[in-house]
C-alpha positions as CSV (number, residue, x, y, z in Angstrom):
1,X,-98.3,-250.7,34.0
2,X,-96.8,-253.2,36.5
3,X,-95.4,-256.5,35.3
4,X,-97.1,-259.6,36.9
5,X,-95.9,-263.2,37.1
6,X,-98.7,-264.1,34.7
7,X,-97.4,-261.6,32.2
8,X,-93.9,-263.2,32.4
9,X,-95.4,-266.8,31.9
10,X,-97.5,-265.8,29.0
11,X,-94.8,-263.8,27.2
12,X,-94.4,-265.1,23.7
13,X,-91.4,-264.3,21.5
14,X,-91.2,-264.5,17.8
15,X,-89.3,-267.5,16.3
16,X,-86.1,-266.9,14.4
17,X,-83.8,-269.3,12.9
18,X,-80.8,-270.2,14.9
19,X,-82.4,-268.4,17.9
20,X,-82.9,-269.6,21.5
21,X,-84.5,-272.9,22.4
22,X,-88.2,-272.0,23.1
23,X,-88.5,-274.6,25.8
24,X,-85.5,-273.2,27.7
25,X,-86.8,-269.7,27.3
26,X,-90.2,-270.8,28.6
27,X,-88.5,-272.7,31.5
28,X,-86.5,-269.6,32.4
29,X,-89.6,-267.4,32.2
30,X,-91.4,-269.8,34.5
31,X,-88.5,-269.6,37.0
32,X,-88.4,-265.8,36.8
33,X,-92.2,-265.7,37.3
34,X,-92.0,-268.1,40.3
35,X,-89.3,-266.0,41.9
36,X,-91.2,-262.8,41.0
37,X,-94.3,-264.3,42.7
38,X,-92.2,-265.1,45.8
39,X,-90.9,-261.5,45.9
40,X,-94.5,-260.2,45.5
41,X,-95.7,-262.4,48.3
42,X,-92.8,-261.3,50.5
43,X,-93.5,-257.7,49.6
44,X,-97.2,-258.2,50.5
45,X,-96.2,-259.8,53.8
46,X,-93.8,-256.9,54.5
47,X,-96.5,-254.4,53.7
48,X,-98.8,-256.2,56.1
49,X,-96.1,-256.1,58.7
50,X,-95.4,-252.4,58.1
51,X,-99.2,-251.7,58.4
52,X,-99.4,-253.8,61.6
53,X,-96.3,-252.0,62.9
54,X,-97.8,-248.6,62.1
55,X,-101.0,-249.6,63.9
56,X,-98.9,-250.8,66.9
57,X,-96.9,-247.6,66.8
58,X,-100.1,-245.5,66.8
59,X,-101.4,-247.6,69.7
60,X,-98.1,-247.1,71.5
61,X,-98.1,-243.4,70.8
62,X,-101.7,-243.2,72.2
63,X,-100.6,-245.2,75.2
64,X,-97.6,-242.8,75.6
65,X,-99.9,-239.8,75.3
66,X,-102.3,-241.3,77.8
67,X,-99.4,-242.0,80.2
68,X,-98.1,-238.5,79.7
69,X,-101.5,-237.0,80.3
70,X,-101.9,-239.2,83.4
71,X,-98.4,-238.1,84.6
72,X,-99.4,-234.4,84.1
73,X,-102.7,-235.0,85.9
74,X,-100.9,-236.8,88.7
75,X,-98.4,-234.0,89.0
76,X,-101.2,-231.4,89.1
77,X,-103.0,-233.5,91.7
78,X,-99.9,-233.8,93.8
79,X,-99.3,-230.1,93.5
80,X,-102.9,-229.5,94.6
81,X,-102.6,-231.9,97.5
82,X,-99.3,-230.2,98.5
83,X,-100.9,-226.8,98.2
84,X,-103.9,-227.8,100.3
85,X,-101.6,-229.5,102.9
86,X,-99.5,-226.3,103.1
87,X,-102.6,-224.2,103.5
88,X,-104.0,-226.6,106.2
89,X,-100.6,-226.5,107.9
90,X,-100.6,-222.7,107.8
91,X,-104.1,-222.7,109.3
92,X,-103.2,-225.2,112.0
93,X,-100.0,-223.1,112.8
94,X,-102.0,-219.9,112.9
95,X,-104.6,-221.5,115.2
96,X,-101.9,-222.9,117.4
97,X,-100.2,-219.5,117.6
98,X,-103.5,-217.8,118.4
99,X,-104.4,-220.4,121.1
100,X,-100.9,-220.1,122.5
101,X,-101.2,-216.3,122.6
102,X,-104.6,-216.6,124.3
103,X,-103.3,-219.1,126.8
104,X,-100.2,-216.9,127.4
105,X,-102.5,-213.9,128.0
106,X,-104.7,-216.0,130.4
107,X,-101.6,-217.2,132.3
108,X,-100.3,-213.6,132.5
109,X,-103.6,-212.4,133.8
110,X,-103.7,-215.3,136.3
111,X,-100.2,-214.4,137.4
112,X,-101.1,-210.8,137.9
113,X,-104.2,-211.8,139.8
114,X,-102.0,-214.0,142.0
115,X,-99.5,-211.2,142.5
116,X,-102.3,-208.9,143.6
117,X,-103.6,-211.5,145.9
118,X,-100.2,-212.1,147.4
119,X,-99.7,-208.3,147.8
120,X,-103.1,-208.1,149.4
121,X,-102.3,-211.0,151.7
122,X,-98.9,-209.4,152.7
123,X,-100.8,-206.2,153.4
124,X,-103.3,-208.1,155.5
125,X,-100.4,-209.8,157.4
126,X,-98.7,-206.5,158.0
127,X,-102.0,-205.0,159.2
128,X,-102.6,-208.1,161.4
129,X,-99.1,-207.9,162.9
130,X,-99.6,-204.2,163.6
131,X,-103.0,-204.8,165.2
132,X,-101.6,-207.7,167.2
133,X,-98.7,-205.5,168.4
134,X,-101.1,-202.8,169.2
135,X,-103.3,-205.3,171.1
136,X,-100.3,-206.7,172.9
137,X,-99.2,-203.3,173.9
138,X,-102.7,-202.5,175.1
139,X,-102.7,-205.7,177.0
140,X,-99.3,-205.0,178.4
141,X,-100.3,-201.5,179.4
142,X,-103.5,-202.9,181.0
143,X,-101.4,-205.5,182.9
144,X,-99.0,-202.8,184.0
145,X,-102.0,-200.7,185.2
146,X,-103.4,-203.7,187.0
147,X,-100.1,-204.4,188.7
148,X,-99.9,-200.7,189.7
149,X,-103.3,-200.8,191.2
150,X,-102.7,-204.0,192.9
151,X,-99.4,-202.7,194.4
152,X,-101.1,-199.5,195.4
153,X,-103.8,-201.5,197.2
154,X,-101.5,-203.4,199.2
């Protein structure tokens, strides 16, 4: 059973001869009860503070947990974004390589076509020069024949 300030104030002692002065004892008991009441009030206030601190601590722990969860989610989201960005970059690079290979093949084909055309034109030029020489020789021969005939007629 706990002792209360009221118990202290209401405590009665038996009277003896040549004992303590009852008024002084009662005054002291009142002083002890008042001090005890103050200590009990202070204890109650401290318990309220402890309970409030516990609630605040629980709230802070919940906030910490929420922040930790948010940090984990953000980290996962960043990892996902990074992974998607890397995949997109890989796709873009692959497409660029494919396009470059296609363009390279197209340019090589065009270059081969141009080489063939140049070879064909060179062959035509060679043939043209040969025909022109042949024609010029024929013309020269014809002129020579004409000069012979003309000199024979004279």
